PQR file of N, CA, C, O and H, with PARSE charges and radii, in Angstrom:
ATOM      1  N   MET A   1       0.778  -1.079  -0.186 -0.4000 1.5000
ATOM      2  CA  MET A   1      -0.042   0.067  -0.192 -0.0000 2.0000
ATOM      3  C   MET A   1       0.754   1.230   0.090  0.5500 1.7000
ATOM      4  O   MET A   1       1.642   1.338   0.935 -0.5500 1.4000
ATOM      5  N   PRO A   2       0.264   2.209  -0.840 -0.5600 1.5000
ATOM      6  CA  PRO A   2       1.334   3.522  -0.880  0.2800 2.0000
ATOM      7  C   PRO A   2       1.548   4.369   0.488  0.5500 1.7000
ATOM      8  O   PRO A   2       0.633   4.526   1.297 -0.5500 1.4000
ATOM      9  N   LYS A   3       2.430   4.726   0.604 -0.4000 1.5000
ATOM     10  CA  LYS A   3       2.400   5.953   1.610 -0.0000 2.0000
ATOM     11  C   LYS A   3       1.383   6.703   2.090  0.5500 1.7000
ATOM     12  O   LYS A   3       1.049   6.871   3.262 -0.5500 1.4000
ATOM     13  H   LYS A   3       3.173   4.599  -0.054  0.4000 1.0000
ATOM     14  N   TYR A   4       0.966   7.095   1.201 -0.4000 1.5000
ATOM     15  CA  TYR A   4      -0.464   8.248   1.281 -0.0000 2.0000
ATOM     16  C   TYR A   4      -1.587   7.420   1.512  0.5500 1.7000
ATOM     17  O   TYR A   4      -2.371   7.819   2.373 -0.5500 1.4000
ATOM     18  H   TYR A   4       1.237   6.958   0.248  0.4000 1.0000
ATOM     19  N   ALA A   5      -1.817   6.457   0.991 -0.4000 1.5000
ATOM     20  CA  ALA A   5      -2.718   5.254   1.242 -0.0000 2.0000
ATOM     21  C   ALA A   5      -2.792   5.211   2.556  0.5500 1.7000
ATOM     22  O   ALA A   5      -3.817   5.532   3.156 -0.5500 1.4000
ATOM     23  H   ALA A   5      -1.180   6.133   0.292  0.4000 1.0000
ATOM     24  N   GLN A   6      -1.277   4.649   3.372 -0.4000 1.5000
ATOM     25  CA  GLN A   6      -1.714   3.994   4.875 -0.0000 2.0000
ATOM     26  C   GLN A   6      -1.765   5.519   5.656  0.5500 1.7000
ATOM     27  O   GLN A   6      -2.264   5.555   6.781 -0.5500 1.4000
ATOM     28  H   GLN A   6      -0.444   4.388   2.884  0.4000 1.0000
ATOM     29  N   GLN A   7      -1.320   6.581   5.133 -0.4000 1.5000
ATOM     30  CA  GLN A   7      -1.474   7.778   6.163 -0.0000 2.0000
ATOM     31  C   GLN A   7      -3.112   7.650   6.151  0.5500 1.7000
ATOM     32  O   GLN A   7      -3.663   7.739   7.249 -0.5500 1.4000
ATOM     33  H   GLN A   7      -0.915   6.552   4.220  0.4000 1.0000
ATOM     34  N   LEU A   8      -3.859   7.465   5.087 -0.4000 1.5000
ATOM     35  CA  LEU A   8      -5.368   7.709   5.267 -0.0000 2.0000
ATOM     36  C   LEU A   8      -5.910   6.907   6.147  0.5500 1.7000
ATOM     37  O   LEU A   8      -7.024   7.250   6.541 -0.5500 1.4000
ATOM     38  H   LEU A   8      -3.411   7.393   4.196  0.4000 1.0000
ATOM     39  N   ARG A   9      -5.359   5.711   6.682 -0.4000 1.5000
ATOM     40  CA  ARG A   9      -6.157   4.667   7.225 -0.0000 2.0000
ATOM     41  C   ARG A   9      -5.528   4.686   8.666  0.5500 1.7000
ATOM     42  O   ARG A   9      -5.867   3.801   9.452 -0.5500 1.4000
ATOM     43  H   ARG A   9      -4.454   5.432   6.362  0.4000 1.0000
ATOM     44  N   ASP A  10      -4.519   5.768   9.097 -0.4000 1.5000
ATOM     45  CA  ASP A  10      -4.160   6.174  10.448 -0.0000 2.0000
ATOM     46  C   ASP A  10      -5.074   6.904  10.842  0.5500 1.7000
ATOM     47  O   ASP A  10      -5.472   7.892  10.225 -0.5500 1.4000
ATOM     48  H   ASP A  10      -4.243   6.487   8.458  0.4000 1.0000
ATOM     49  N   HIS A  11      -5.610   6.419  12.147 -0.4000 1.5000
ATOM     50  CA  HIS A  11      -6.804   7.090  13.012 -0.0000 2.0000
ATOM     51  C   HIS A  11      -6.099   8.330  13.545  0.5500 1.7000
ATOM     52  O   HIS A  11      -6.853   9.136  14.088 -0.5500 1.4000
ATOM     53  H   HIS A  11      -5.286   5.616  12.648  0.4000 1.0000
ATOM     54  N   ASP A  12      -4.750   8.664  13.499 -0.4000 1.5000
ATOM     55  CA  ASP A  12      -4.227   9.896  14.216 -0.0000 2.0000
ATOM     56  C   ASP A  12      -3.956  10.995  13.068  0.5500 1.7000
ATOM     57  O   ASP A  12      -3.429  12.073  13.344 -0.5500 1.4000
ATOM     58  H   ASP A  12      -4.137   8.008  13.058  0.4000 1.0000
ATOM     59  N   ARG A  13      -4.384  10.618  11.654 -0.4000 1.5000
ATOM     60  CA  ARG A  13      -4.125  11.500  10.619 -0.0000 2.0000
ATOM     61  C   ARG A  13      -5.881  11.762  10.355  0.5500 1.7000
ATOM     62  O   ARG A  13      -6.376  12.870  10.561 -0.5500 1.4000
ATOM     63  H   ARG A  13      -4.811   9.742  11.430  0.4000 1.0000
ATOM     64  N   ASN A  14      -6.542  10.813   9.973 -0.4000 1.5000
ATOM     65  CA  ASN A  14      -7.621  10.749   9.501 -0.0000 2.0000
ATOM     66  C   ASN A  14      -8.618  10.314  10.834  0.5500 1.7000
ATOM     67  O   ASN A  14      -8.591   9.117  11.120 -0.5500 1.4000
ATOM     68  H   ASN A  14      -6.140   9.913   9.806  0.4000 1.0000
ATOM     69  N   PRO A  15      -9.179  10.884  11.367 -0.5600 1.5000
ATOM     70  CA  PRO A  15     -10.186  10.447  12.724  0.2800 2.0000
ATOM     71  C   PRO A  15     -11.225   9.863  11.970  0.5500 1.7000
ATOM     72  O   PRO A  15     -11.717   9.026  12.726 -0.5500 1.4000
ATOM     73  N   CYS A  16     -11.839   9.844  10.878 -0.4000 1.5000
ATOM     74  CA  CYS A  16     -12.928   9.540  10.558 -0.0000 2.0000
ATOM     75  C   CYS A  16     -13.291   8.712   9.469  0.5500 1.7000
ATOM     76  O   CYS A  16     -14.044   8.889   8.512 -0.5500 1.4000
ATOM     77  H   CYS A  16     -11.439  10.524  10.264  0.4000 1.0000
ATOM     78  N   ILE A  17     -12.310   7.403   9.978 -0.4000 1.5000
ATOM     79  CA  ILE A  17     -11.991   6.293   8.941 -0.0000 2.0000
ATOM     80  C   ILE A  17     -13.191   5.536   9.005  0.5500 1.7000
ATOM     81  O   ILE A  17     -13.638   5.110   7.940 -0.5500 1.4000
ATOM     82  H   ILE A  17     -11.698   7.260  10.756  0.4000 1.0000
ATOM     83  N   ALA A  18     -13.896   5.251  10.248 -0.4000 1.5000
ATOM     84  CA  ALA A  18     -15.280   4.483  10.235 -0.0000 2.0000
ATOM     85  C   ALA A  18     -16.491   5.029   9.532  0.5500 1.7000
ATOM     86  O   ALA A  18     -17.276   4.258   8.981 -0.5500 1.4000
ATOM     87  H   ALA A  18     -13.533   5.597  11.113  0.4000 1.0000
ATOM     88  N   GLU A  19     -16.704   6.552   9.531 -0.4000 1.5000
ATOM     89  CA  GLU A  19     -17.448   7.208   8.471 -0.0000 2.0000
ATOM     90  C   GLU A  19     -17.331   6.841   7.114  0.5500 1.7000
ATOM     91  O   GLU A  19     -18.199   6.407   6.356 -0.5500 1.4000
ATOM     92  H   GLU A  19     -16.066   7.179   9.979  0.4000 1.0000
ATOM     93  N   THR A  20     -15.747   7.151   6.845 -0.4000 1.5000
ATOM     94  CA  THR A  20     -15.578   6.762   5.543 -0.0000 2.0000
ATOM     95  C   THR A  20     -15.697   5.430   4.677  0.5500 1.7000
ATOM     96  O   THR A  20     -15.987   5.237   3.497 -0.5500 1.4000
ATOM     97  H   THR A  20     -15.041   7.503   7.460  0.4000 1.0000
ATOM     98  N   ASP A  21     -15.341   4.545   5.788 -0.4000 1.5000
ATOM     99  CA  ASP A  21     -16.040   3.258   5.433 -0.0000 2.0000
ATOM    100  C   ASP A  21     -17.113   2.572   5.261  0.5500 1.7000
ATOM    101  O   ASP A  21     -17.282   1.567   4.572 -0.5500 1.4000
ATOM    102  H   ASP A  21     -15.106   4.702   6.747  0.4000 1.0000
ATOM    103  N   ALA A  22     -18.079   3.335   6.125 -0.4000 1.5000
ATOM    104  CA  ALA A  22     -19.301   2.767   6.192 -0.0000 2.0000
ATOM    105  C   ALA A  22     -19.834   3.734   5.153  0.5500 1.7000
ATOM    106  O   ALA A  22     -20.889   3.262   4.729 -0.5500 1.4000
ATOM    107  H   ALA A  22     -17.942   4.152   6.686  0.4000 1.0000
ATOM    108  N   SER A  23     -19.515   5.039   4.484 -0.4000 1.5000
ATOM    109  CA  SER A  23     -20.274   5.347   2.936 -0.0000 2.0000
ATOM    110  C   SER A  23     -19.757   4.502   2.025  0.5500 1.7000
ATOM    111  O   SER A  23     -20.565   4.009   1.238 -0.5500 1.4000
ATOM    112  H   SER A  23     -18.658   5.423   4.829  0.4000 1.0000
ATOM    113  N   ARG A  24     -18.437   4.157   1.907 -0.4000 1.5000
ATOM    114  CA  ARG A  24     -18.157   3.542   0.653 -0.0000 2.0000
ATOM    115  C   ARG A  24     -18.872   2.114   0.756  0.5500 1.7000
ATOM    116  O   ARG A  24     -19.353   1.667  -0.285 -0.5500 1.4000
ATOM    117  H   ARG A  24     -17.781   4.558   2.546  0.4000 1.0000
ATOM    118  N   LYS A  25     -18.979   1.348   1.961 -0.4000 1.5000
ATOM    119  CA  LYS A  25     -19.633   0.441   2.032 -0.0000 2.0000
ATOM    120  C   LYS A  25     -21.320   0.606   1.696  0.5500 1.7000
ATOM    121  O   LYS A  25     -21.981  -0.426   1.579 -0.5500 1.4000
ATOM    122  H   LYS A  25     -18.588   1.711   2.806  0.4000 1.0000
ATOM    123  N   CYS A  26     -21.784   1.551   1.591 -0.4000 1.5000
ATOM    124  CA  CYS A  26     -23.004   1.847   1.378 -0.0000 2.0000
ATOM    125  C   CYS A  26     -23.367   1.753   0.049  0.5500 1.7000
ATOM    126  O   CYS A  26     -24.197   0.999  -0.457 -0.5500 1.4000
ATOM    127  H   CYS A  26     -21.247   2.389   1.685  0.4000 1.0000
ATOM    128  N   MET A  27     -22.513   2.772  -0.581 -0.4000 1.5000
ATOM    129  CA  MET A  27     -22.267   3.141  -2.123 -0.0000 2.0000
ATOM    130  C   MET A  27     -22.160   1.571  -2.491  0.5500 1.7000
ATOM    131  O   MET A  27     -23.159   1.146  -3.073 -0.5500 1.4000
ATOM    132  H   MET A  27     -21.839   3.385  -0.170  0.4000 1.0000
ATOM    133  N   ASP A  28     -21.189   0.685  -2.270 -0.4000 1.5000
ATOM    134  CA  ASP A  28     -21.060  -0.721  -2.749 -0.0000 2.0000
ATOM    135  C   ASP A  28     -22.445  -1.432  -2.893  0.5500 1.7000
ATOM    136  O   ASP A  28     -22.820  -2.031  -3.900 -0.5500 1.4000
ATOM    137  H   ASP A  28     -20.378   1.031  -1.797  0.4000 1.0000
ATOM    138  N   ASP A  29     -23.232  -1.253  -1.590 -0.4000 1.5000
ATOM    139  CA  ASP A  29     -24.293  -2.098  -1.320 -0.0000 2.0000
ATOM    140  C   ASP A  29     -25.570  -1.744  -2.242  0.5500 1.7000
ATOM    141  O   ASP A  29     -26.423  -2.561  -2.589 -0.5500 1.4000
ATOM    142  H   ASP A  29     -22.927  -0.766  -0.772  0.4000 1.0000
ATOM    143  N   ASN A  30     -25.536  -0.088  -2.643 -0.4000 1.5000
ATOM    144  CA  ASN A  30     -26.636   0.223  -3.194 -0.0000 2.0000
ATOM    145  C   ASN A  30     -26.332   0.419  -4.513  0.5500 1.7000
ATOM    146  O   ASN A  30     -27.173   1.146  -5.042 -0.5500 1.4000
ATOM    147  H   ASN A  30     -24.843   0.576  -2.361  0.4000 1.0000
ATOM    148  N   ASN A  31     -25.222  -0.040  -5.465 -0.4000 1.5000
ATOM    149  CA  ASN A  31     -24.969   0.158  -6.631 -0.0000 2.0000
ATOM    150  C   ASN A  31     -24.767   1.860  -6.999  0.5500 1.7000
ATOM    151  O   ASN A  31     -25.329   2.473  -7.907 -0.5500 1.4000
ATOM    152  H   ASN A  31     -24.539  -0.631  -5.036  0.4000 1.0000
ATOM    153  N   TYR A  32     -23.869   2.350  -6.079 -0.4000 1.5000
ATOM    154  CA  TYR A  32     -23.531   3.739  -6.410 -0.0000 2.0000
ATOM    155  C   TYR A  32     -24.894   4.771  -6.499  0.5500 1.7000
ATOM    156  O   TYR A  32     -24.961   5.840  -7.107 -0.5500 1.4000
ATOM    157  H   TYR A  32     -23.413   1.852  -5.342  0.4000 1.0000
ATOM    158  N   LYS A  33     -25.779   4.212  -5.829 -0.4000 1.5000
ATOM    159  CA  LYS A  33     -27.192   5.496  -5.743 -0.0000 2.0000
ATOM    160  C   LYS A  33     -26.872   6.292  -4.269  0.5500 1.7000
ATOM    161  O   LYS A  33     -27.042   5.904  -3.113 -0.5500 1.4000
ATOM    162  H   LYS A  33     -25.725   3.344  -5.335  0.4000 1.0000
ATOM    163  N   LYS A  34     -26.284   7.703  -4.863 -0.4000 1.5000
ATOM    164  CA  LYS A  34     -25.901   8.515  -3.527 -0.0000 2.0000
ATOM    165  C   LYS A  34     -26.969   8.638  -2.691  0.5500 1.7000
ATOM    166  O   LYS A  34     -26.836   8.524  -1.473 -0.5500 1.4000
ATOM    167  H   LYS A  34     -26.146   8.018  -5.802  0.4000 1.0000
ATOM    168  N   ASP A  35     -28.279   8.915  -3.348 -0.4000 1.5000
ATOM    169  CA  ASP A  35     -29.339   9.083  -2.648 -0.0000 2.0000
ATOM    170  C   ASP A  35     -29.996   8.081  -1.330  0.5500 1.7000
ATOM    171  O   ASP A  35     -30.700   8.406  -0.373 -0.5500 1.4000
ATOM    172  H   ASP A  35     -28.388   9.008  -4.337  0.4000 1.0000
ATOM    173  N   MET A  36     -29.501   6.902  -1.694 -0.4000 1.5000
ATOM    174  CA  MET A  36     -29.453   5.686  -0.736 -0.0000 2.0000
ATOM    175  C   MET A  36     -28.741   6.144   0.554  0.5500 1.7000
ATOM    176  O   MET A  36     -29.325   5.908   1.611 -0.5500 1.4000
ATOM    177  H   MET A  36     -28.930   6.638  -2.471  0.4000 1.0000
ATOM    178  N   CYS A  37     -27.371   6.865   0.600 -0.4000 1.5000
ATOM    179  CA  CYS A  37     -26.369   6.724   1.288 -0.0000 2.0000
ATOM    180  C   CYS A  37     -26.570   8.114   2.099  0.5500 1.7000
ATOM    181  O   CYS A  37     -25.736   8.265   2.991 -0.5500 1.4000
ATOM    182  H   CYS A  37     -26.896   7.057  -0.259  0.4000 1.0000
ATOM    183  N   THR A  38     -27.487   9.124   1.963 -0.4000 1.5000
ATOM    184  CA  THR A  38     -27.361  10.318   2.593 -0.0000 2.0000
ATOM    185  C   THR A  38     -26.939  10.718   3.850  0.5500 1.7000
ATOM    186  O   THR A  38     -26.300  11.700   4.224 -0.5500 1.4000
ATOM    187  H   THR A  38     -28.165   9.001   1.238  0.4000 1.0000
ATOM    188  N   ASP A  39     -27.568   9.473   4.611 -0.4000 1.5000
ATOM    189  CA  ASP A  39     -27.282   9.755   6.257 -0.0000 2.0000
ATOM    190  C   ASP A  39     -25.803   9.440   6.635  0.5500 1.7000
ATOM    191  O   ASP A  39     -25.242   9.901   7.630 -0.5500 1.4000
ATOM    192  H   ASP A  39     -28.088   8.675   4.307  0.4000 1.0000
ATOM    193  N   TYR A  40     -25.223   8.576   5.700 -0.4000 1.5000
ATOM    194  CA  TYR A  40     -23.626   8.114   5.752 -0.0000 2.0000
ATOM    195  C   TYR A  40     -22.972   9.345   5.600  0.5500 1.7000
ATOM    196  O   TYR A  40     -22.172   9.782   6.427 -0.5500 1.4000
ATOM    197  H   TYR A  40     -25.678   8.201   4.892  0.4000 1.0000
ATOM    198  N   PHE A  41     -23.355  10.024   4.365 -0.4000 1.5000
ATOM    199  CA  PHE A  41     -22.442  10.875   4.007 -0.0000 2.0000
ATOM    200  C   PHE A  41     -22.640  12.501   4.989  0.5500 1.7000
ATOM    201  O   PHE A  41     -21.928  13.505   4.948 -0.5500 1.4000
ATOM    202  H   PHE A  41     -24.005   9.670   3.693  0.4000 1.0000
ATOM    203  N   LEU A  42     -23.500  12.309   5.560 -0.4000 1.5000
ATOM    204  CA  LEU A  42     -23.752  13.500   6.750 -0.0000 2.0000
ATOM    205  C   LEU A  42     -23.186  13.200   7.851  0.5500 1.7000
ATOM    206  O   LEU A  42     -22.916  14.118   8.626 -0.5500 1.4000
ATOM    207  H   LEU A  42     -24.078  11.493   5.593  0.4000 1.0000
ATOM    208  N   LYS A  43     -22.946  12.179   8.108 -0.4000 1.5000
ATOM    209  CA  LYS A  43     -22.320  11.539   9.334 -0.0000 2.0000
ATOM    210  C   LYS A  43     -20.710  11.679   9.162  0.5500 1.7000
ATOM    211  O   LYS A  43     -19.968  11.961  10.104 -0.5500 1.4000
ATOM    212  H   LYS A  43     -23.166  11.434   7.478  0.4000 1.0000
ATOM    213  N   TYR A  44     -20.302  11.463   7.933 -0.4000 1.5000
ATOM    214  CA  TYR A  44     -18.684  11.838   7.500 -0.0000 2.0000
ATOM    215  C   TYR A  44     -18.652  13.537   7.568  0.5500 1.7000
ATOM    216  O   TYR A  44     -17.992  14.158   8.401 -0.5500 1.4000
ATOM    217  H   TYR A  44     -20.905  11.234   7.168  0.4000 1.0000
ATOM    218  N   LYS A  45     -19.385  14.074   6.661 -0.4000 1.5000
ATOM    219  CA  LYS A  45     -19.489  15.607   7.035 -0.0000 2.0000
ATOM    220  C   LYS A  45     -19.080  15.952   8.221  0.5500 1.7000
ATOM    221  O   LYS A  45     -17.963  16.415   8.451 -0.5500 1.4000
ATOM    222  H   LYS A  45     -19.920  13.569   5.984  0.4000 1.0000
ATOM    223  N   ASN A  46     -20.341  15.662   9.415 -0.4000 1.5000
ATOM    224  CA  ASN A  46     -20.294  16.246  10.587 -0.0000 2.0000
ATOM    225  C   ASN A  46     -18.943  15.802  11.412  0.5500 1.7000
ATOM    226  O   ASN A  46     -18.338  16.509  12.218 -0.5500 1.4000
ATOM    227  H   ASN A  46     -21.248  15.286   9.228  0.4000 1.0000
ATOM    228  N   CYS A  47     -18.655  14.616  11.064 -0.4000 1.5000
ATOM    229  CA  CYS A  47     -17.163  14.150  11.818 -0.0000 2.0000
ATOM    230  C   CYS A  47     -15.944  15.174  11.315  0.5500 1.7000
ATOM    231  O   CYS A  47     -15.144  15.768  12.037 -0.5500 1.4000
ATOM    232  H   CYS A  47     -19.146  14.042  10.409  0.4000 1.0000
ATOM    233  N   ARG A  48     -16.030  15.196  10.044 -0.4000 1.5000
ATOM    234  CA  ARG A  48     -15.066  15.841   9.548 -0.0000 2.0000
ATOM    235  C   ARG A  48     -14.961  17.475  10.148  0.5500 1.7000
ATOM    236  O   ARG A  48     -13.911  18.029  10.473 -0.5500 1.4000
ATOM    237  H   ARG A  48     -16.680  14.713   9.457  0.4000 1.0000
ATOM    238  N   LYS A  49     -16.627  18.202  10.208 -0.4000 1.5000
ATOM    239  CA  LYS A  49     -16.239  19.284  10.523 -0.0000 2.0000
ATOM    240  C   LYS A  49     -15.930  19.406  12.277  0.5500 1.7000
ATOM    241  O   LYS A  49     -15.404  20.405  12.768 -0.5500 1.4000
ATOM    242  H   LYS A  49     -17.480  17.753   9.943  0.4000 1.0000
ATOM    243  N   PHE A  50     -16.271  18.455  12.913 -0.4000 1.5000
ATOM    244  CA  PHE A  50     -15.656  18.494  14.295 -0.0000 2.0000
ATOM    245  C   PHE A  50     -14.454  18.181  14.290  0.5500 1.7000
ATOM    246  O   PHE A  50     -13.933  19.067  14.967 -0.5500 1.4000
ATOM    247  H   PHE A  50     -16.698  17.644  12.514  0.4000 1.0000
ATOM    248  N   TRP A  51     -13.572  17.406  13.924 -0.4000 1.5000
ATOM    249  CA  TRP A  51     -12.265  17.312  13.990 -0.0000 2.0000
ATOM    250  C   TRP A  51     -11.450  18.428  13.243  0.5500 1.7000
ATOM    251  O   TRP A  51     -10.294  18.560  13.642 -0.5500 1.4000
ATOM    252  H   TRP A  51     -13.996  16.686  13.374  0.4000 1.0000
ATOM    253  N   CYS A  52     -11.874  19.283  12.188 -0.4000 1.5000
ATOM    254  CA  CYS A  52     -11.426  20.107  11.665 -0.0000 2.0000
ATOM    255  C   CYS A  52     -11.777  21.462  12.960  0.5500 1.7000
ATOM    256  O   CYS A  52     -10.915  22.310  13.186 -0.5500 1.4000
ATOM    257  H   CYS A  52     -12.814  19.175  11.864  0.4000 1.0000
ATOM    258  N   PHE A  53     -12.855  21.469  13.548 -0.4000 1.5000
ATOM    259  CA  PHE A  53     -12.959  22.372  14.638 -0.0000 2.0000
ATOM    260  C   PHE A  53     -12.086  22.169  15.807  0.5500 1.7000
ATOM    261  O   PHE A  53     -11.853  23.167  16.488 -0.5500 1.4000
ATOM    262  H   PHE A  53     -13.556  20.780  13.364  0.4000 1.0000
ATOM    263  N   LEU A  54     -11.553  21.019  16.161 -0.4000 1.5000
ATOM    264  CA  LEU A  54     -10.664  20.590  17.188 -0.0000 2.0000
ATOM    265  C   LEU A  54      -9.312  20.924  16.972  0.5500 1.7000
ATOM    266  O   LEU A  54      -8.519  21.279  17.843 -0.5500 1.4000
ATOM    267  H   LEU A  54     -11.742  20.208  15.608  0.4000 1.0000
ATOM    268  N   ASN A  55      -9.041  20.763  15.508 -0.4000 1.5000
ATOM    269  CA  ASN A  55      -7.616  21.058  15.036 -0.0000 2.0000
ATOM    270  C   ASN A  55      -7.590  22.372  14.944  0.5500 1.7000
ATOM    271  O   ASN A  55      -6.451  22.841  14.951 -0.5500 1.4000
ATOM    272  H   ASN A  55      -9.685  20.475  14.800  0.4000 1.0000
ATOM    273  N   SER A  56      -8.713  23.352  14.835 -0.4000 1.5000
ATOM    274  CA  SER A  56      -8.350  24.489  15.137 -0.0000 2.0000
ATOM    275  C   SER A  56      -8.438  25.366  16.411  0.5500 1.7000
ATOM    276  O   SER A  56      -8.464  26.596  16.379 -0.5500 1.4000
ATOM    277  H   SER A  56      -9.638  22.971  14.829  0.4000 1.0000
ATOM    278  N   LEU A  57      -8.486  24.546  17.636 -0.4000 1.5000
ATOM    279  CA  LEU A  57      -8.150  25.077  18.907 -0.0000 2.0000
ATOM    280  C   LEU A  57      -6.979  25.105  18.857  0.5500 1.7000
ATOM    281  O   LEU A  57      -6.272  24.536  18.024 -0.5500 1.4000
ATOM    282  H   LEU A  57      -8.464  23.546  17.662  0.4000 1.0000
ATOM    283  N   ASP A  58      -6.536  25.986  20.029 -0.4000 1.5000
ATOM    284  CA  ASP A  58      -5.156  25.990  20.500 -0.0000 2.0000
ATOM    285  C   ASP A  58      -4.762  24.958  21.356  0.5500 1.7000
ATOM    286  O   ASP A  58      -5.312  24.748  22.437 -0.5500 1.4000
ATOM    287  H   ASP A  58      -7.110  26.448  20.705  0.4000 1.0000
ATOM    288  N   CYS A  59      -3.912  24.365  20.953 -0.4000 1.5000
ATOM    289  CA  CYS A  59      -3.559  22.960  21.668 -0.0000 2.0000
ATOM    290  C   CYS A  59      -3.005  23.141  23.036  0.5500 1.7000
ATOM    291  O   CYS A  59      -2.894  22.133  23.734 -0.5500 1.4000
ATOM    292  H   CYS A  59      -3.464  24.536  20.075  0.4000 1.0000
ATOM    293  N   THR A  60      -2.668  24.216  23.475 -0.4000 1.5000
ATOM    294  CA  THR A  60      -2.196  24.376  25.131 -0.0000 2.0000
ATOM    295  C   THR A  60      -3.539  24.273  25.801  0.5500 1.7000
ATOM    296  O   THR A  60      -3.618  23.936  26.983 -0.5500 1.4000
ATOM    297  H   THR A  60      -2.758  25.034  22.907  0.4000 1.0000
ATOM    298  N   ALA A  61      -4.600  24.556  25.069 -0.4000 1.5000
ATOM    299  CA  ALA A  61      -5.863  24.387  25.900 -0.0000 2.0000
ATOM    300  C   ALA A  61      -6.613  23.180  26.119  0.5500 1.7000
ATOM    301  O   ALA A  61      -7.542  23.080  26.920 -0.5500 1.4000
ATOM    302  H   ALA A  61      -4.536  24.829  24.109  0.4000 1.0000
ATOM    303  N   CYS A  62      -6.014  21.933  25.104 -0.4000 1.5000
ATOM    304  CA  CYS A  62      -6.381  20.732  25.158 -0.0000 2.0000
ATOM    305  C   CYS A  62      -5.597  19.825  25.494  0.5500 1.7000
ATOM    306  O   CYS A  62      -4.373  19.956  25.465 -0.5500 1.4000
ATOM    307  H   CYS A  62      -5.260  22.014  24.453  0.4000 1.0000
ATOM    308  N   TYR A  63      -6.325  18.577  25.933 -0.4000 1.5000
ATOM    309  CA  TYR A  63      -5.462  17.255  25.973 -0.0000 2.0000
ATOM    310  C   TYR A  63      -5.776  16.612  25.007  0.5500 1.7000
ATOM    311  O   TYR A  63      -6.964  16.295  25.078 -0.5500 1.4000
ATOM    312  H   TYR A  63      -7.319  18.472  25.957  0.4000 1.0000
ATOM    313  N   CYS A  64      -5.130  16.140  23.835 -0.4000 1.5000
ATOM    314  CA  CYS A  64      -5.263  15.742  22.728 -0.0000 2.0000
ATOM    315  C   CYS A  64      -4.693  14.234  22.854  0.5500 1.7000
ATOM    316  O   CYS A  64      -3.689  13.904  23.485 -0.5500 1.4000
ATOM    317  H   CYS A  64      -4.165  16.397  23.777  0.4000 1.0000
ATOM    318  N   CYS A  65      -5.492  13.456  22.171 -0.4000 1.5000
ATOM    319  CA  CYS A  65      -5.152  11.792  21.995 -0.0000 2.0000
ATOM    320  C   CYS A  65      -5.317  11.506  20.667  0.5500 1.7000
ATOM    321  O   CYS A  65      -5.309  12.361  19.780 -0.5500 1.4000
ATOM    322  H   CYS A  65      -6.308  13.724  21.658  0.4000 1.0000
ATOM    323  N   SER A  66      -5.500  10.054  20.464 -0.4000 1.5000
ATOM    324  CA  SER A  66      -5.860   9.715  18.940 -0.0000 2.0000
ATOM    325  C   SER A  66      -7.174   9.957  18.834  0.5500 1.7000
ATOM    326  O   SER A  66      -7.499  10.442  17.750 -0.5500 1.4000
ATOM    327  H   SER A  66      -5.506   9.360  21.184  0.4000 1.0000
ATOM    328  N   TYR A  67      -8.205   9.741  19.764 -0.4000 1.5000
ATOM    329  CA  TYR A  67      -9.271   9.691  19.419 -0.0000 2.0000
ATOM    330  C   TYR A  67     -10.338  11.031  19.911  0.5500 1.7000
ATOM    331  O   TYR A  67     -11.367  11.288  19.286 -0.5500 1.4000
ATOM    332  H   TYR A  67      -7.940   9.347  20.644  0.4000 1.0000
ATOM    333  N   ALA A  68      -9.979  11.647  20.877 -0.4000 1.5000
ATOM    334  CA  ALA A  68     -10.529  12.744  21.357 -0.0000 2.0000
ATOM    335  C   ALA A  68      -9.549  13.800  21.825  0.5500 1.7000
ATOM    336  O   ALA A  68      -8.435  13.440  22.204 -0.5500 1.4000
ATOM    337  H   ALA A  68      -9.143  11.438  21.384  0.4000 1.0000
ATOM    338  N   CYS A  69      -9.971  15.385  21.824 -0.4000 1.5000
ATOM    339  CA  CYS A  69      -9.641  16.428  22.092 -0.0000 2.0000
ATOM    340  C   CYS A  69     -10.660  16.869  23.245  0.5500 1.7000
ATOM    341  O   CYS A  69     -11.839  17.102  22.975 -0.5500 1.4000
ATOM    342  H   CYS A  69     -10.876  15.677  21.516  0.4000 1.0000
ATOM    343  N   MET A  70     -10.185  16.966  24.453 -0.4000 1.5000
ATOM    344  CA  MET A  70     -11.068  17.750  25.279 -0.0000 2.0000
ATOM    345  C   MET A  70     -10.513  19.181  26.047  0.5500 1.7000
ATOM    346  O   MET A  70      -9.355  19.200  26.462 -0.5500 1.4000
ATOM    347  H   MET A  70      -9.227  16.777  24.672  0.4000 1.0000
ATOM    348  N   LYS A  71     -11.188  20.089  26.175 -0.4000 1.5000
ATOM    349  CA  LYS A  71     -10.927  21.236  26.894 -0.0000 2.0000
ATOM    350  C   LYS A  71     -10.554  20.584  28.048  0.5500 1.7000
ATOM    351  O   LYS A  71     -11.118  19.619  28.564 -0.5500 1.4000
ATOM    352  H   LYS A  71     -12.129  20.073  25.838  0.4000 1.0000
ATOM    353  N   VAL A  72      -9.279  21.338  28.533 -0.4000 1.5000
ATOM    354  CA  VAL A  72      -8.982  21.239  30.069 -0.0000 2.0000
ATOM    355  C   VAL A  72      -9.591  22.635  30.816  0.5500 1.7000
ATOM    356  O   VAL A  72      -9.307  23.798  30.530 -0.5500 1.4000
ATOM    357  H   VAL A  72      -8.820  22.121  28.114  0.4000 1.0000
ATOM    358  N   LEU A  73     -10.399  22.209  31.730 -0.4000 1.5000
ATOM    359  CA  LEU A  73     -11.317  23.317  32.361 -0.0000 2.0000
ATOM    360  C   LEU A  73     -10.135  23.668  33.592  0.5500 1.7000
ATOM    361  O   LEU A  73      -9.368  22.919  34.198 -0.5500 1.4000
ATOM    362  H   LEU A  73     -10.630  21.264  31.962  0.4000 1.0000
ATOM    363  N   ASP A  74     -10.321  24.908  33.653 -0.4000 1.5000
ATOM    364  CA  ASP A  74      -9.930  25.892  35.016 -0.0000 2.0000
ATOM    365  C   ASP A  74     -10.152  25.215  36.114  0.5500 1.7000
ATOM    366  O   ASP A  74     -11.211  24.594  36.024 -0.5500 1.4000
ATOM    367  H   ASP A  74     -10.944  25.516  33.161  0.4000 1.0000
ATOM    368  N   SER A  75      -9.534  25.043  37.256 -0.4000 1.5000
ATOM    369  CA  SER A  75      -9.912  24.642  38.600 -0.0000 2.0000
ATOM    370  C   SER A  75     -10.399  25.848  39.563  0.5500 1.7000
ATOM    371  O   SER A  75     -10.741  25.613  40.722 -0.5500 1.4000
ATOM    372  H   SER A  75      -8.674  25.547  37.329  0.4000 1.0000
TER
END
């Protein structure tokens, strides 16, 4: 597998792998009829928006791991 393809399968670089796979499976199962997979596309889109938002946060105010980024609250 090419290096770029491996990076796309890395949860640290692409946290929306599950949504990507579900969208592709839906398209395969439904003979590539996009209207049958709208819910899967929406879940992928929301996932990307969420992670892009987290990437825009100041990392000094976040605790980041491979699956989640939570704001550290002041005590």
